[in-house]
Every structure is written in structure tokens, then in C-alpha cells.
PASEBA-1860 file (N, C-alpha, C; in nm, 3 decimals):
! residues 175
1> MAPEDAAT> -9.705/-16.120/10.477/-9.748/-16.223/10.385/-9.761/-16.160/10.248 ~ -9.703/-16.223/10.150/-9.713/-16.174/10.013/-9.858/-16.183/9.967 ~ -9.901/-16.090/9.881/-10.040/-16.090/9.836/-10.083/-16.223/9.774 ~ -9.992/-16.286/9.697/-10.030/-16.414/9.635/-10.045/-16.525/9.738 ~ -9.962/-16.522/9.847/-9.975/-16.622/9.953/-10.105/-16.602/10.030 ~ -10.140/-16.477/10.057/-10.265/-16.448/10.126/-10.383/-16.493/10.042 ~ -10.376/-16.468/9.912/-10.484/-16.509/9.822/-10.494/-16.661/9.818 ~ -10.381/-16.730/9.814/-10.380/-16.877/9.814/-10.443/-16.929/9.942
9> ERALLPLV> -10.403/-16.871/10.056/-10.457/-16.914/10.184/-10.608/-16.890/10.190 ~ -10.654/-16.775/10.145/-10.798/-16.744/10.145/-10.873/-16.840/10.054 ~ -10.812/-16.881/9.944/-10.877/-16.973/9.851/-10.877/-17.116/9.906 ~ -10.770/-17.156/9.974/-10.759/-17.293/10.025/-10.848/-17.318/10.146 ~ -10.860/-17.220/10.234/-10.931/-17.244/10.360/-11.073/-17.293/10.340 ~ -11.157/-17.229/10.260/-11.293/-17.283/10.243/-11.295/-17.424/10.186 ~ -11.196/-17.456/10.102/-11.191/-17.588/10.039/-11.154/-17.698/10.138 ~ -11.074/-17.664/10.238/-11.025/-17.766/10.331/-11.081/-17.750/10.473
17> YSELAQIA> -11.166/-17.650/10.494/-11.216/-17.625/10.630/-11.283/-17.749/10.687 ~ -11.369/-17.814/10.610/-11.440/-17.931/10.663/-11.341/-18.044/10.695 ~ -11.236/-18.058/10.615/-11.135/-18.161/10.643/-11.055/-18.125/10.768 ~ -11.023/-17.996/10.785/-10.954/-17.953/10.907/-11.044/-17.975/11.029 ~ -11.174/-17.950/11.013/-11.268/-17.973/11.123/-11.273/-18.121/11.159 ~ -11.266/-18.209/11.059/-11.265/-18.353/11.087/-11.137/-18.393/11.161 ~ -11.026/-18.333/11.123/-10.899/-18.361/11.191/-10.911/-18.317/11.337 ~ -10.966/-18.197/11.359/-10.984/-18.147/11.496/-11.075/-18.239/11.577
25> EGYMRRER> -11.184/-18.285/11.516/-11.274/-18.377/11.585/-11.203/-18.508/11.618 ~ -11.118/-18.555/11.528/-11.042/-18.676/11.555/-10.946/-18.658/11.671 ~ -10.881/-18.544/11.677/-10.794/-18.514/11.791/-10.873/-18.519/11.920 ~ -10.989/-18.453/11.921/-11.065/-18.442/12.044/-11.125/-18.576/12.085 ~ -11.155/-18.665/11.991/-11.203/-18.799/12.026/-11.096/-18.877/12.101 ~ -10.969/-18.850/12.070/-10.859/-18.921/12.136/-10.822/-18.858/12.270 ~ -10.880/-18.744/12.301/-10.851/-18.676/12.427/-10.940/-18.728/12.538 ~ -10.908/-18.689/12.660/-10.989/-18.729/12.775/-11.128/-18.666/12.765
33> ADHTLQAT> -11.225/-18.727/12.828/-11.364/-18.683/12.817/-11.388/-18.545/12.876 ~ -11.314/-18.509/12.979/-11.337/-18.380/13.046/-11.247/-18.268/12.992 ~ -11.197/-18.284/12.871/-11.108/-18.183/12.812/-11.182/-18.052/12.799 ~ -11.113/-17.942/12.828/-11.178/-17.811/12.825/-11.186/-17.752/12.685 ~ -11.110/-17.803/12.590/-11.120/-17.755/12.453/-11.224/-17.835/12.376 ~ -11.288/-17.769/12.283/-11.377/-17.837/12.191/-11.312/-17.834/12.053 ~ -11.360/-17.918/11.964/-11.299/-17.929/11.831/-11.297/-17.794/11.759 ~ -11.404/-17.717/11.769/-11.409/-17.587/11.701/-11.306/-17.492/11.758
41> ALLNEAYL> -11.291/-17.492/11.891/-11.191/-17.405/11.954/-11.050/-17.447/11.913 ~ -11.027/-17.578/11.905/-10.897/-17.629/11.862/-10.867/-17.584/11.719 ~ -10.963/-17.598/11.631/-10.947/-17.558/11.492/-10.920/-17.408/11.482 ~ -10.997/-17.328/11.555/-10.980/-17.182/11.551/-10.844/-17.139/11.604 ~ -10.802/-17.198/11.715/-10.672/-17.163/11.773/-10.559/-17.201/11.676 ~ -10.571/-17.319/11.615/-10.469/-17.362/11.519/-10.466/-17.267/11.400 ~ -10.583/-17.228/11.352/-10.587/-17.136/11.238/-10.524/-17.002/11.272 ~ -10.550/-16.952/11.394/-10.488/-16.826/11.436/-10.336/-16.837/11.436
49> RLAEKGGE> -10.286/-16.951/11.481/-10.140/-16.971/11.480/-10.086/-16.973/11.339 ~ -10.160/-17.035/11.248/-10.117/-17.038/11.108/-10.120/-16.896/11.050 ~ -10.223/-16.821/11.082/-10.236/-16.685/11.029/-10.126/-16.594/11.082 ~ -10.086/-16.616/11.208/-9.977/-16.536/11.267/-9.848/-16.553/11.191 ~ -9.824/-16.675/11.143/-9.700/-16.703/11.071/-9.705/-16.655/10.927 ~ -9.824/-16.618/10.884/-9.838/-16.563/10.749/-9.796/-16.662/10.643 ~ -9.725/-16.614/10.544/-9.688/-16.696/10.428/-9.561/-16.775/10.448 ~ -9.517/-16.795/10.572/-9.394/-16.871/10.598/-9.399/-17.011/10.538
57> HGWSSKTH> -9.518/-17.066/10.529/-9.531/-17.206/10.489/-9.518/-17.228/10.339 ~ -9.547/-17.128/10.259/-9.538/-17.144/10.113/-9.619/-17.262/10.067 ~ -9.750/-17.258/10.088/-9.839/-17.371/10.060/-9.811/-17.429/9.922 ~ -9.782/-17.557/9.917/-9.753/-17.621/9.789/-9.871/-17.705/9.740 ~ -9.960/-17.742/9.832/-10.074/-17.825/9.793/-10.176/-17.828/9.905 ~ -10.290/-17.885/9.874/-10.394/-17.903/9.975/-10.342/-17.994/10.087 ~ -10.271/-18.100/10.051/-10.216/-18.192/10.150/-10.119/-18.120/10.242 ~ -10.037/-18.033/10.185/-9.943/-17.956/10.266/-10.018/-17.867/10.364
65> FLAVGARA> -10.123/-17.802/10.319/-10.204/-17.716/10.405/-10.265/-17.798/10.519 ~ -10.319/-17.917/10.487/-10.378/-18.003/10.590/-10.272/-18.051/10.690 ~ -10.155/-18.086/10.640/-10.047/-18.134/10.727/-10.003/-18.024/10.824 ~ -9.987/-17.904/10.773/-9.945/-17.793/10.859/-10.057/-17.759/10.958 ~ -10.181/-17.766/10.913/-10.294/-17.742/11.003/-10.301/-17.846/11.114 ~ -10.278/-17.972/11.080/-10.279/-18.078/11.180/-10.165/-18.060/11.280 ~ -10.049/-18.018/11.231/-9.936/-17.992/11.322/-9.968/-17.878/11.417 ~ -10.033/-17.774/11.366/-10.071/-17.661/11.450/-10.170/-17.706/11.558
73> MRQVLVDH> -10.264/-17.794/11.522/-10.359/-17.846/11.621/-10.287/-17.928/11.727 ~ -10.195/-18.010/11.684/-10.117/-18.090/11.779/-10.046/-17.998/11.877 ~ -9.987/-17.890/11.825/-9.913/-17.799/11.912/-10.006/-17.728/12.010 ~ -10.127/-17.693/11.966/-10.225/-17.632/12.057/-10.256/-17.727/12.172 ~ -10.279/-17.856/12.140/-10.310/-17.954/12.244/-10.191/-17.976/12.338 ~ -10.072/-17.979/12.283/-9.952/-17.998/12.366/-9.934/-17.878/12.458 ~ -9.950/-17.757/12.406/-9.938/-17.638/12.489/-10.044/-17.638/12.599 ~ -10.164/-17.680/12.565/-10.272/-17.688/12.662/-10.238/-17.789/12.771
81> ARARKRQK> -10.186/-17.905/12.731/-10.148/-18.008/12.828/-10.035/-17.960/12.918 ~ -9.938/-17.891/12.861/-9.828/-17.838/12.943/-9.879/-17.738/13.046 ~ -9.972/-17.654/13.005/-10.028/-17.556/13.097/-10.102/-17.626/13.211 ~ -10.180/-17.729/13.178/-10.251/-17.805/13.282/-10.153/-17.876/13.374 ~ -10.046/-17.929/13.316/-9.948/-18.002/13.397/-9.878/-17.906/13.494 ~ -9.849/-17.785/13.447/-9.789/-17.686/13.537/-9.882/-17.658/13.655 ~ -10.011/-17.657/13.629/-10.109/-17.632/13.735/-10.119/-17.749/13.831 ~ -10.092/-17.867/13.784/-10.109/-17.987/13.865/-9.977/-18.050/13.906
89> RGLGDRPV> -9.874/-17.971/13.920/-9.743/-18.025/13.958/-9.757/-18.119/14.077 ~ -9.677/-18.223/14.076/-9.679/-18.316/14.186/-9.746/-18.448/14.152 ~ -9.824/-18.451/14.044/-9.884/-18.578/14.004/-9.780/-18.661/13.932 ~ -9.772/-18.787/13.964/-9.675/-18.875/13.899/-9.712/-18.904/13.756 ~ -9.611/-18.927/13.675/-9.636/-18.964/13.536/-9.687/-19.108/13.533 ~ -9.782/-19.131/13.448/-9.834/-19.265/13.427/-9.774/-19.321/13.299 ~ -9.748/-19.452/13.294/-9.693/-19.508/13.170/-9.793/-19.496/13.056 ~ -9.742/-19.477/12.938/-9.824/-19.469/12.818/-9.836/-19.610/12.761
97> TLDTSRLL> -9.957/-19.651/12.733/-9.978/-19.784/12.678/-10.003/-19.773/12.529 ~ -9.963/-19.872/12.457/-9.983/-19.873/12.313/-10.097/-19.969/12.282 ~ -10.203/-19.915/12.226/-10.317/-19.994/12.186/-10.290/-20.041/12.043 ~ -10.256/-20.167/12.026/-10.216/-20.216/11.894/-10.333/-20.225/11.797 ~ -10.456/-20.215/11.846/-10.569/-20.219/11.754/-10.590/-20.085/11.686 ~ -10.518/-19.984/11.731/-10.530/-19.851/11.670/-10.398/-19.818/11.601 ~ -10.395/-19.703/11.537/-10.275/-19.665/11.462/-10.156/-19.637/11.552 ~ -10.178/-19.564/11.660/-10.073/-19.526/11.752/-10.129/-19.531/11.893
105> PAVQGDEQ> -10.052/-19.488/11.992/-10.100/-19.497/12.129/-10.235/-19.429/12.148 ~ -10.317/-19.490/12.231/-10.442/-19.426/12.272/-10.403/-19.323/12.376 ~ -10.409/-19.198/12.340/-10.364/-19.091/12.428/-10.477/-19.052/12.520 ~ -10.456/-19.074/12.648/-10.557/-19.040/12.747/-10.488/-18.961/12.857 ~ -10.514/-18.834/12.861/-10.457/-18.751/12.965/-10.338/-18.672/12.917 ~ -10.312/-18.566/12.992/-10.207/-18.473/12.954/-10.069/-18.537/12.955 ~ -10.040/-18.621/13.056/-9.907/-18.681/13.065/-9.879/-18.768/12.944 ~ -9.980/-18.843/12.899/-9.961/-18.929/12.783/-9.943/-18.849/12.655
113> LLALDEAL> -10.019/-18.740/12.643/-10.003/-18.654/12.525/-9.863/-18.594/12.523 ~ -9.815/-18.549/12.639/-9.681/-18.490/12.646/-9.574/-18.596/12.617 ~ -9.595/-18.717/12.668/-9.498/-18.825/12.641/-9.494/-18.857/12.492 ~ -9.611/-18.861/12.429/-9.616/-18.888/12.285/-9.547/-18.776/12.208 ~ -9.572/-18.652/12.247/-9.509/-18.539/12.178/-9.357/-18.543/12.193 ~ -9.308/-18.575/12.314/-9.163/-18.584/12.335/-9.102/-18.696/12.252 ~ -9.172/-18.809/12.246/-9.122/-18.921/12.166/-9.119/-18.884/12.018 ~ -9.222/-18.816/11.970/-9.224/-18.774/11.830/-9.114/-18.672/11.800
121> TRLEELHP> -9.085/-18.587/11.896/-8.977/-18.490/11.878/-8.843/-18.563/11.866 ~ -8.822/-18.666/11.950/-8.698/-18.746/11.941/-8.693/-18.820/11.807 ~ -8.805/-18.876/11.765/-8.809/-18.946/11.637/-8.777/-18.849/11.524 ~ -8.827/-18.729/11.532/-8.801/-18.627/11.430/-8.651/-18.598/11.418 ~ -8.581/-18.600/11.532/-8.436/-18.574/11.531/-8.360/-18.692/11.468 ~ -8.408/-18.813/11.495/-8.338/-18.933/11.447/-8.377/-18.972/11.305 ~ -8.506/-18.966/11.277/-8.559/-19.012/11.148/-8.667/-18.914/11.102 ~ -8.628/-18.802/11.045/-8.725/-18.698/11.008/-8.838/-18.747/10.917
129> RQAKVVHL> -8.805/-18.830/10.818/-8.910/-18.875/10.727/-9.011/-18.964/10.799 ~ -8.963/-19.052/10.888/-9.055/-19.136/10.963/-9.147/-19.050/11.049 ~ -9.093/-18.946/11.109/-9.175/-18.856/11.190/-9.280/-18.786/11.104 ~ -9.242/-18.748/10.982/-9.339/-18.686/10.891/-9.449/-18.784/10.855 ~ -9.412/-18.910/10.834/-9.512/-19.012/10.801/-9.610/-19.027/10.917 ~ -9.558/-19.033/11.040/-9.645/-19.045/11.157/-9.739/-18.924/11.165 ~ -9.682/-18.807/11.147/-9.762/-18.685/11.155/-9.874/-18.688/11.051 ~ -9.841/-18.722/10.928/-9.940/-18.720/10.821/-10.043/-18.832/10.836
137> RFFAGLEE> -9.999/-18.951/10.880/-10.092/-19.064/10.895/-10.180/-19.046/11.018 ~ -10.117/-19.022/11.133/-10.191/-19.022/11.259/-10.261/-18.890/11.285 ~ -10.190/-18.781/11.268/-10.247/-18.651/11.304/-10.327/-18.587/11.193 ~ -10.284/-18.602/11.069/-10.359/-18.543/10.958/-10.460/-18.641/10.900 ~ -10.448/-18.770/10.936/-10.545/-18.869/10.891/-10.533/-18.908/10.745 ~ -10.415/-18.890/10.687/-10.397/-18.923/10.545/-10.371/-19.072/10.527 ~ -10.410/-19.122/10.413/-10.383/-19.261/10.376/-10.237/-19.271/10.330 ~ -10.182/-19.392/10.331/-10.043/-19.411/10.290/-10.018/-19.358/10.149
145> REVAEHLG> -10.112/-19.379/10.060/-10.098/-19.331/9.922/-10.083/-19.179/9.919 ~ -10.163/-19.109/9.998/-10.157/-18.963/10.003/-10.024/-18.916/10.064 ~ -9.977/-18.988/10.164/-9.850/-18.954/10.227/-9.736/-18.971/10.127 ~ -9.739/-19.082/10.054/-9.634/-19.108/9.954/-9.633/-18.997/9.850 ~ -9.749/-18.960/9.805/-9.760/-18.853/9.706/-9.706/-18.721/9.761 ~ -9.743/-18.688/9.883/-9.699/-18.562/9.945/-9.547/-18.559/9.966 ~ -9.491/-18.671/10.010/-9.348/-18.675/10.039/-9.263/-18.706/9.915 ~ -9.328/-18.747/9.808/-9.254/-18.779/9.687/-9.172/-18.906/9.699
153> VSLRTVSS> -9.226/-19.005/9.771/-9.159/-19.134/9.786/-9.257/-19.243/9.746 ~ -9.208/-19.366/9.742/-9.294/-19.477/9.702/-9.388/-19.517/9.816 ~ -9.494/-19.584/9.780/-9.589/-19.636/9.878/-9.519/-19.735/9.970 ~ -9.429/-19.815/9.915/-9.355/-19.913/9.994/-9.267/-19.844/10.099 ~ -9.206/-19.730/10.063/-9.124/-19.654/10.157/-9.209/-19.602/10.272 ~ -9.326/-19.550/10.239/-9.416/-19.498/10.343/-9.460/-19.611/10.435 ~ -9.495/-19.725/10.378/-9.537/-19.840/10.457/-9.427/-19.885/10.552 ~ -9.304/-19.890/10.501/-9.190/-19.929/10.583/-9.164/-19.826/10.694
161> DWSMARAW> -9.164/-19.698/10.656/-9.142/-19.591/10.756/-9.249/-19.596/10.864 ~ -9.373/-19.618/10.824/-9.486/-19.623/10.917/-9.468/-19.738/11.016 ~ -9.430/-19.856/10.967/-9.407/-19.972/11.054/-9.292/-19.947/11.150 ~ -9.182/-19.896/11.097/-9.065/-19.870/11.181/-9.096/-19.764/11.287 ~ -9.164/-19.660/11.249/-9.195/-19.551/11.342/-9.288/-19.601/11.453 ~ -9.389/-19.681/11.418/-9.479/-19.733/11.521/-9.404/-19.822/11.620 ~ -9.315/-19.907/11.568/-9.235/-19.993/11.657/-9.145/-19.910/11.746 ~ -9.082/-19.808/11.689/-8.993/-19.723/11.766/-9.071/-19.649/11.876
169> LHRELQS> -9.187/-19.594/11.838/-9.269/-19.522/11.936/-9.319/-19.616/12.046 ~ -9.355/-19.737/12.007/-9.400/-19.836/12.106/-9.290/-19.858/12.211 ~ -9.169/-19.879/12.164/-9.056/-19.902/12.255/-9.031/-19.780/12.342 ~ -9.033/-19.661/12.282/-9.007/-19.537/12.356/-9.113/-19.512/12.463 ~ -9.236/-19.536/12.429/-9.346/-19.506/12.521/-9.361/-19.610/12.631 ~ -9.306/-19.728/12.609/-9.310/-19.830/12.713/-9.202/-19.812/12.818 ~ -9.094/-19.742/12.781/-8.983/-19.726/12.876/-9.008/-19.613/12.971
END
């Protein structure tokens, strides 16, 4: 990591730690009640993953730091779910339901988290910007205005991408 990147990271972390902690708490609220990870452990594991990669990210803003942190947390949860699923081989997959009163599917259980992650990976291949919008809105908890600013697109574009992505995910998760 270049000295200036390390200095930027050291300066950003205290400023965004509480926001990262809120993101981690939001993730854990959407998890099953008997989950073995706690929000603090999730945040710490995600931070370790970010630190391992060093200055690869080239932090461009606070929003960028939060988005990458949220992605790291998502990956920690997905890896955890995969490990649990390997231990519980033989259990059938349950369909993922879409709770329309919330932003995206109510993820309950490892199979649903893995199904959501697979669907988001497919969306990323087909429509990268829509996948970024989902990641920033749902996982990082950003408002549409913040997403538009981060991606350098109009608010209307973000709104459209968000609607299209939710419909696409709904269809994918129902099949």
C-alpha cells in the first residue's frame, strides 16, 4: 500500500466507522436470529479483508469507502453461509420470497442469502450499473441521491435502474 493510500485509509476509517457499524447492524438484522456472527465481528472481518487488499481500491470518496466496506461485509456473510451449507449438505433449498414492503428480499437463512448473492452476481454480468445501484442502495444503505452522485448519473437513471433491478431480482428469486 502506498503511504498516501495508507494515510487516506487511516484518516477515513474513524470518520466512517460508525456508518460502517450501522451497515453491519443492518446486515445482521436481516439475518436469521441464531446467526453465529455479531455485527462487530462482521465489521472487523470485513475491515481485515479490506486491509489485506491494501490500496487496491484507490479510495475516491467516503461513499466509495462505504460501498467497498458494505461489499466486503456481504462477502463475509456469503462465505459464512457457504461454510454452513457445506456442513449441512442434504438440506433442500427453500424458495426465496420477495417482501415487497421492503427494499429487496427478506433474507432468512443461508440458502436465501446464497440465492440472493447468485442472483446479484448474474445481474452484475448482465447489467453492471444496476447491480451497483442495488449494492449501494440495499447493502450500503445509501439514498438514491447519494448513489447518483457516486455513480455520476442522474437521479432519474438511478431510480430507473433500482426499479428494473428489483423487478429482475424478484423474477430470478421466484424461479
